[in-house]
C-alpha positions as CSV (number, residue, x, y, z in Angstrom):
1,M,-68.0,35.5,-21.8
2,A,-67.4,31.7,-22.1
3,T,-69.8,29.5,-20.2
4,P,-68.8,26.3,-18.5
5,A,-70.5,24.3,-21.2
6,A,-68.4,26.2,-23.8
7,A,-65.3,25.4,-21.8
8,G,-66.0,21.7,-21.9
9,A,-67.0,21.7,-25.5
10,P,-65.3,19.5,-28.0
11,G,-62.2,21.1,-29.4
12,A,-61.4,23.2,-26.4
13,P,-57.8,23.0,-25.0
14,A,-57.4,20.7,-22.1
15,P,-56.2,22.2,-18.8
16,P,-52.4,21.8,-18.2
17,R,-51.3,18.8,-16.2
18,S,-48.3,18.7,-13.8
19,R,-45.4,17.2,-15.8
20,K,-43.7,14.0,-14.8
21,S,-40.1,13.0,-15.1
22,V,-38.7,10.2,-17.2
23,T,-39.2,7.8,-14.3
24,G,-42.9,8.8,-13.9
25,T,-42.3,10.8,-10.7
26,R,-43.8,14.2,-10.4
27,R,-41.1,16.9,-10.2
28,T,-42.4,18.4,-7.0
29,V,-42.2,15.0,-5.3
30,A,-38.7,14.4,-6.6
31,A,-37.7,17.9,-5.4
32,L,-39.1,17.1,-1.9
33,F,-37.0,13.9,-1.8
34,L,-33.9,15.7,-3.0
35,L,-34.4,18.6,-0.5
36,P,-32.6,17.0,2.5
37,A,-29.7,16.0,0.3
38,L,-29.5,19.5,-1.2
39,V,-29.6,21.1,2.3
40,L,-26.7,18.9,3.4
41,L,-24.8,19.6,0.2
42,G,-25.3,23.3,0.7
43,A,-24.3,23.1,4.4
44,L,-21.3,20.8,4.0
45,V,-20.0,21.7,0.6
46,V,-21.3,24.9,-1.0
47,Y,-21.2,27.1,2.2
48,P,-17.6,26.0,3.2
49,I,-16.4,26.7,-0.3
50,G,-18.0,30.1,-0.4
51,Y,-16.8,31.0,3.1
52,S,-13.2,29.9,2.2
53,V,-13.2,32.0,-0.9
54,V,-14.4,35.1,1.0
55,R,-12.0,34.4,3.9
56,S,-9.0,34.1,1.6
57,F,-9.3,37.9,0.9
58,Y,-9.0,38.9,4.5
59,D,-6.1,39.2,6.9
60,Q,-5.3,37.1,9.9
61,S,-7.9,38.8,12.2
62,G,-10.6,38.6,9.6
63,D,-11.5,42.3,9.9
64,G,-9.1,43.8,7.4
65,F,-9.4,43.3,3.6
66,A,-6.1,41.9,2.4
67,G,-6.9,41.7,-1.3
68,V,-4.7,39.2,-3.1
69,D,-1.9,39.2,-0.5
70,N,-2.8,35.8,0.7
71,Y,-2.6,34.4,-2.8
72,K,0.8,36.1,-3.3
73,A,2.1,34.2,-0.3
74,L,1.4,30.9,-2.2
75,F,4.4,31.7,-4.4
76,T,6.6,33.6,-2.0
77,D,6.4,31.6,1.2
78,D,9.2,29.0,1.3
79,G,7.0,26.4,3.1
80,I,4.2,26.7,0.5
81,R,6.6,26.6,-2.4
82,T,8.1,23.4,-1.0
83,A,4.6,21.9,-0.6
84,L,3.7,22.9,-4.2
85,K,6.9,21.3,-5.5
86,N,6.2,18.1,-3.6
87,N,2.6,18.0,-4.8
88,V,3.9,18.1,-8.4
89,I,6.2,15.2,-7.6
90,W,3.2,13.3,-6.0
91,V,0.9,14.0,-9.0
92,V,3.5,12.9,-11.6
93,F,4.9,9.8,-9.9
94,A,2.3,8.3,-7.5
95,P,-0.6,7.8,-9.9
96,T,1.7,6.7,-12.8
97,V,3.5,4.1,-10.7
98,A,0.4,2.8,-9.1
99,T,-1.4,2.5,-12.4
100,V,1.5,0.7,-14.1
101,L,1.8,-1.7,-11.2
102,G,-1.9,-2.3,-11.3
103,L,-1.8,-3.0,-15.0
104,I,1.1,-5.4,-14.6
105,F,-0.6,-7.3,-11.8
106,A,-3.9,-7.5,-13.6
107,V,-2.4,-8.9,-16.8
108,L,-0.1,-11.4,-15.1
109,T,-2.6,-12.7,-12.6
110,E,-4.9,-13.7,-15.5
111,R,-2.4,-16.4,-16.4
112,V,-1.9,-18.1,-13.0
113,R,-4.1,-20.4,-11.0
114,W,-3.6,-18.5,-7.8
115,G,-4.3,-15.1,-9.4
116,T,-7.4,-14.5,-7.1
117,A,-5.4,-15.1,-4.0
118,F,-2.7,-12.8,-5.2
119,K,-5.2,-10.1,-6.0
120,L,-6.7,-10.5,-2.5
121,V,-3.2,-10.0,-0.9
122,V,-2.4,-6.9,-3.1
123,F,-5.9,-5.4,-2.5
124,M,-5.8,-6.0,1.3
125,P,-4.0,-2.7,2.1
126,M,-7.0,-0.8,0.9
127,A,-8.8,-2.1,4.0
128,I,-6.3,-0.3,6.2
129,S,-6.9,3.3,7.1
130,M,-4.3,6.0,6.2
131,L,-3.6,6.4,9.9
132,A,-2.8,2.8,10.4
133,A,-0.7,2.6,7.2
134,G,1.3,5.7,8.3
135,I,2.1,4.1,11.6
136,I,3.1,0.8,9.9
137,F,5.5,2.6,7.5
138,R,6.9,4.8,10.2
139,L,8.2,1.6,11.7
140,V,9.1,0.1,8.3
141,Y,11.4,3.1,7.6
142,D,13.0,3.2,11.1
143,Q,16.7,3.9,10.9
144,D,17.6,1.0,13.3
145,P,18.0,-2.2,11.2
146,D,16.8,-4.1,14.2
147,K,13.4,-2.3,14.0
148,G,12.9,-1.1,10.5
149,V,12.2,-3.7,7.9
150,A,13.5,-1.6,5.0
151,N,16.9,-1.0,6.5
152,A,17.1,-4.6,7.8
153,V,16.8,-5.8,4.1
154,W,19.1,-3.1,2.8
155,V,21.8,-3.8,5.4
156,G,21.5,-7.5,4.8
157,V,22.1,-7.1,1.1
158,H,24.9,-4.6,1.7
159,D,26.7,-6.8,4.2
160,T,26.5,-9.7,1.8
161,F,28.9,-7.9,-0.5
162,A,30.8,-5.6,1.9
163,E,31.3,-7.0,5.4
164,S,31.4,-4.4,8.2
165,S,33.8,-4.5,11.1
166,A,33.1,-5.9,14.5
167,F,35.3,-3.3,16.2
168,P,34.2,0.2,15.0
169,K,35.0,2.0,18.2
170,A,38.2,0.2,19.2
171,H,41.2,2.4,20.0
172,P,44.5,2.3,21.9
173,G,44.4,3.1,25.6
174,R,46.9,5.1,27.7
175,D,50.6,4.1,27.4
176,S,49.7,2.0,24.4
177,P,52.4,0.7,22.0
178,L,50.2,1.8,19.1
179,R,49.8,5.2,17.4
180,A,47.0,6.3,15.1
181,E,47.7,6.4,11.3
182,D,45.3,6.7,8.3
183,G,42.3,5.6,10.2
184,G,44.1,2.6,11.7
185,F,46.9,2.0,14.2
186,V,50.6,1.2,13.9
187,T,53.2,0.0,16.4
188,R,55.6,2.7,17.6
189,T,58.7,0.4,17.2
190,P,59.6,-2.4,14.8
191,V,58.9,-6.0,15.9
192,R,61.4,-8.8,16.1
193,T,61.2,-12.6,15.8
194,G,61.0,-14.5,19.0
195,V,59.7,-11.5,20.9
196,P,55.9,-11.6,21.5
197,V,54.0,-8.4,20.6
198,A,51.1,-7.0,22.7
199,L,48.4,-5.1,20.9
200,P,46.0,-3.9,23.6
201,L,42.9,-2.0,22.6
202,V,39.8,-0.6,24.4
203,G,36.5,0.9,23.4
204,V,34.3,-2.2,22.5
205,A,31.6,-3.1,24.9
206,P,31.7,-6.8,26.0
207,D,28.3,-7.5,24.5
208,Q,29.5,-6.0,21.2
209,M,32.4,-8.4,20.8
210,P,32.1,-11.1,18.1
211,G,30.3,-14.2,19.2
212,S,33.4,-16.3,18.4
213,A,35.7,-14.3,20.7
214,E,37.4,-16.4,23.4
215,K,39.4,-15.4,26.5
216,A,42.6,-13.7,25.4
217,A,45.7,-15.8,25.6
218,K,49.3,-14.5,26.1
219,A,51.4,-15.3,22.9
220,R,54.3,-17.6,23.3
221,P,57.7,-16.7,21.7
222,E,58.5,-18.7,18.6
223,Q,61.9,-18.9,17.0
224,G,61.9,-17.3,13.5
225,E,58.3,-16.0,13.8
226,I,56.5,-12.9,15.0
227,T,53.8,-13.8,17.6
228,G,51.5,-11.6,19.5
229,T,48.0,-11.0,20.9
230,A,45.4,-8.4,20.1
231,W,42.7,-8.1,22.8
232,Q,40.3,-6.0,24.7
233,D,42.5,-4.7,27.5
234,F,39.7,-3.8,29.9
235,T,38.3,-5.6,33.0
236,R,35.1,-4.4,34.8
237,G,35.7,-3.2,38.3
238,K,37.9,-0.4,39.7
239,G,41.5,-1.5,40.1
240,V,40.9,-4.9,38.6
241,G,43.2,-6.5,36.1
242,T,46.7,-5.8,34.8
243,L,47.1,-3.0,32.2
244,G,49.0,-4.2,29.1
245,A,48.6,-7.9,29.7
246,P,45.8,-10.3,29.0
247,D,43.6,-11.0,32.1
248,P,41.3,-14.1,32.6
249,S,38.1,-12.0,32.0
250,E,39.4,-10.2,28.9
251,L,38.5,-11.3,25.3
252,G,40.6,-11.5,22.2
253,Y,39.9,-9.6,19.0
254,A,38.8,-12.6,16.9
255,G,39.3,-11.9,13.2
256,M,41.3,-8.7,13.7
257,R,43.5,-8.1,10.6
258,I,47.2,-7.5,11.2
259,E,49.7,-6.4,8.6
260,A,53.5,-6.2,8.6
261,V,54.7,-3.0,6.8
262,K,58.2,-2.3,5.6
263,D,59.1,0.9,3.6
264,G,55.3,1.5,3.1
265,K,54.7,-2.0,1.6
266,V,52.8,-4.8,3.2
267,V,55.2,-7.8,3.4
268,A,52.9,-10.2,5.4
269,S,49.4,-10.2,6.9
270,T,47.3,-12.5,9.0
271,K,44.1,-12.5,11.1
272,A,43.9,-13.0,14.9
273,A,42.6,-16.3,16.2
274,D,39.5,-16.4,18.4
275,D,41.7,-15.9,21.5
276,G,43.4,-12.9,19.8
277,T,46.7,-14.6,19.1
278,F,48.4,-14.3,15.7
279,T,51.6,-15.4,14.0
280,L,53.6,-13.8,11.1
281,P,56.5,-15.3,9.2
282,A,60.2,-14.3,9.6
283,K,60.0,-11.8,6.7
284,A,58.0,-9.6,9.0
285,D,61.1,-9.1,11.2
286,G,62.0,-5.4,11.6
287,A,58.6,-4.3,10.2
288,L,55.9,-2.2,11.8
289,L,52.7,-3.9,12.6
290,R,49.6,-2.2,11.4
291,L,46.0,-2.7,12.3
292,P,44.4,-1.3,9.1
293,A,41.4,1.0,9.0
294,S,39.1,-1.8,7.7
295,N,39.1,-3.2,11.2
296,F,37.5,-0.1,12.6
297,K,35.0,0.8,9.9
298,E,31.7,1.8,11.3
299,A,29.0,-0.8,10.8
300,Y,26.7,0.0,7.9
301,N,23.4,1.3,9.3
302,G,21.4,1.5,6.1
303,L,19.7,4.5,4.5
304,D,18.1,7.4,6.2
305,W,14.7,6.7,4.6
306,L,13.0,9.6,6.5
307,G,15.8,12.1,6.0
308,P,15.4,15.2,3.9
309,S,16.4,13.7,0.6
310,L,14.4,10.4,0.7
311,V,11.4,11.2,2.8
312,T,9.1,12.1,-0.1
313,P,9.9,9.0,-2.2
314,A,9.5,6.9,0.9
315,I,6.0,8.2,1.6
316,I,5.0,7.9,-2.0
317,G,6.1,4.2,-1.8
318,S,3.7,3.7,1.2
319,Y,0.9,5.3,-0.9
320,I,1.6,3.0,-3.8
321,W,1.5,0.0,-1.5
322,M,-2.0,1.0,-0.5
323,W,-3.4,2.0,-3.9
324,A,-1.8,-0.4,-6.4
325,G,-4.5,-2.9,-5.4
326,F,-7.2,-0.5,-6.2
327,A,-5.7,0.1,-9.6
328,M,-5.3,-3.6,-10.2
329,V,-9.0,-4.4,-9.4
330,L,-10.3,-1.7,-11.7
331,I,-8.0,-2.7,-14.6
332,A,-8.7,-6.4,-14.1
333,A,-12.5,-5.6,-14.4
334,G,-11.8,-3.8,-17.7
335,L,-9.5,-6.6,-18.9
336,A,-12.3,-9.1,-18.3
337,G,-14.5,-7.1,-20.8
338,I,-12.0,-7.2,-23.7
339,P,-13.2,-9.6,-26.5
340,R,-10.9,-12.5,-26.5
341,E,-11.4,-12.9,-30.2
342,L,-9.3,-9.7,-30.8
343,L,-6.4,-11.1,-28.8
344,E,-6.6,-14.5,-30.5
345,A,-6.8,-12.8,-33.9
346,A,-3.6,-10.8,-33.1
347,R,-1.8,-14.0,-32.1
348,V,-3.0,-15.8,-35.3
349,D,-1.6,-12.9,-37.3
350,G,1.8,-13.6,-35.9
351,A,2.0,-11.0,-33.0
352,N,4.0,-12.1,-30.0
353,E,2.7,-11.6,-26.4
354,W,4.5,-8.2,-26.0
355,Q,3.0,-6.9,-29.2
356,V,-0.5,-8.2,-28.3
357,F,-0.1,-6.4,-24.9
358,R,1.2,-3.1,-26.4
359,R,-0.9,-2.8,-29.5
360,V,-4.1,-4.5,-28.5
361,T,-4.6,-4.8,-24.7
362,V,-3.3,-1.4,-23.6
363,P,-5.3,0.6,-26.3
364,L,-8.5,-1.3,-25.4
365,L,-7.8,-0.6,-21.7
366,A,-7.1,3.1,-22.3
367,P,-10.5,4.3,-20.9
368,V,-10.1,2.3,-17.7
369,L,-6.5,3.4,-17.3
370,A,-7.7,7.0,-17.7
371,V,-10.3,6.5,-14.9
372,V,-7.7,5.0,-12.6
373,A,-5.0,7.7,-13.2
374,V,-7.5,10.6,-12.9
375,T,-9.0,9.1,-9.7
376,L,-5.5,8.8,-8.2
377,M,-4.5,12.3,-9.3
378,I,-7.4,13.8,-7.4
379,N,-6.6,11.6,-4.4
380,V,-2.9,12.6,-4.2
381,L,-3.8,16.3,-4.4
382,K,-5.5,15.8,-1.0
383,V,-2.9,13.5,0.6
384,F,-2.4,14.6,4.2
385,D,-2.5,11.6,6.6
386,L,0.6,9.7,5.4
387,V,2.8,12.8,5.3
388,F,1.7,14.0,8.7
389,I,2.3,10.6,10.3
390,I,5.3,9.2,8.5
391,A,7.5,12.2,8.2
392,P,9.3,13.0,11.5
393,G,9.5,16.5,12.8
394,S,13.0,17.0,11.6
395,S,12.1,16.4,7.9
396,Q,8.4,17.3,7.8
397,D,9.2,20.6,6.2
398,D,11.0,18.7,3.4
399,A,8.0,16.3,2.9
400,N,5.4,19.1,3.1
401,V,2.4,19.0,0.8
402,L,-0.4,21.6,0.2
403,A,-3.0,19.8,2.4
404,L,-0.5,19.6,5.3
405,E,0.6,23.2,4.8
406,L,-3.1,24.2,4.9
407,Y,-3.4,22.4,8.3
408,R,-0.3,24.0,9.6
409,K,-1.2,27.5,8.5
410,G,-4.7,27.3,9.8
411,F,-4.1,25.6,13.2
412,S,-0.4,25.7,14.1
413,E,0.5,29.2,12.8
414,D,-3.0,30.8,13.2
415,Q,-3.1,32.2,9.6
416,P,-6.6,31.4,8.5
417,G,-6.4,33.8,5.5
418,I,-3.5,32.0,3.9
419,A,-5.0,28.6,4.9
420,S,-8.2,29.6,3.0
421,A,-6.2,30.7,0.0
422,I,-4.4,27.3,-0.1
423,A,-7.8,25.6,0.1
424,V,-9.1,27.6,-2.8
425,F,-6.0,26.9,-4.8
426,L,-6.3,23.2,-4.1
427,L,-9.9,23.4,-5.4
428,L,-8.8,25.1,-8.5
429,L,-6.2,22.4,-9.1
430,V,-8.8,19.6,-8.7
431,I,-11.5,21.2,-10.9
432,P,-9.7,20.7,-14.3
433,V,-9.1,17.1,-13.5
434,M,-12.7,16.5,-12.5
435,W,-13.9,18.4,-15.6
436,F,-11.7,16.1,-17.8
437,N,-13.1,13.1,-16.0
438,V,-16.8,14.2,-16.5
439,R,-16.2,14.9,-20.1
440,R,-14.7,11.6,-20.7
441,L,-17.6,9.8,-18.9
442,R,-20.1,11.7,-21.0
443,R,-18.2,10.7,-24.2
444,E,-18.3,7.1,-23.1
445,V,-22.1,7.3,-22.5
446,R,-22.7,8.7,-25.9
447,R,-20.9,5.8,-27.4
């Protein structure tokens, strides 16, 4: 039996010590410090994931085992299939466009004095919550050009090249000398020189009349000419005014186009003055007067940004507005780390700026671009707020995404089994992207 003296004799193995980590901290102490974080991680991440996986195999009540029926619904339910299709559109376009814009902004702002101010303005939307951004863009995309900025700009550009009519709802009243034809109106009988023509119309509210419109004047007969008046034959108040004749309170159709037609051909044309009066030459004698359809064309009201066909691109546009600044800042940081000697060497060798950008700058920025693109891909897979807020109820089905469908199935339609299956499916979509990002980061560390 070994004595204590023998145990402490020279050459005897030393008793094992508790090992320390690289930082010098004992593992037990490190574990104690990590324990609260591990408990929170388990309670807030691991347990919900495990519960969602288990719940996805049960029916609506949670008592009956449904097998893979909930997962089959992912590919048979019309709403989920639309959401999946829209998620693919989001993943393909939103990160790509945001990354490209961030790259362009980062490269161009390096060459201007006010680049920092520009970066601040572009990055500012990142300080806005998704909820606030959704409300902002719900107003931006409003159909009414007087409210929605997008349609105000679009209508302004359109009307620059194609002026809309000021009388879209004008039409003949009862006992009118006009009849409808090809979207416009034509006199029932030919006109004669020296005999004034009355062209009364109704249907335009007084506040919608052109600003230049003046009180309608009765046309005077002119020898060898066709004269007449086109006016709004309506006076407020029951029994007030004379039907078929201009009254003091009635306005002329300023700018109304009038054509004289013989045998299907326009022989003369003119526009009404501010008081509605007009004059045509003698060659219009015996012709029918026509008010062409261009006078009554509906005013252009812009695009239906939040309609079924444009709602998803419109929401992606709002997302890019928010996240292009994020991409720009990360890319600008990577751009600052590129050795300037390489760029100057390329220029000395005869490369122009486009070649330097395409063959030197972009390849050197590839790791940063990958980080930005992967981060945005993970982010768009979870997008919910913008779609829920911006898309109106009439087109929310067309803008649907998986995160929104998860919410609708779980809370609106009370189908927790299918909602859990969507959650697990989203997790499976995110894992490969995260795995790729982790591998890339490890590869960068080894370098």
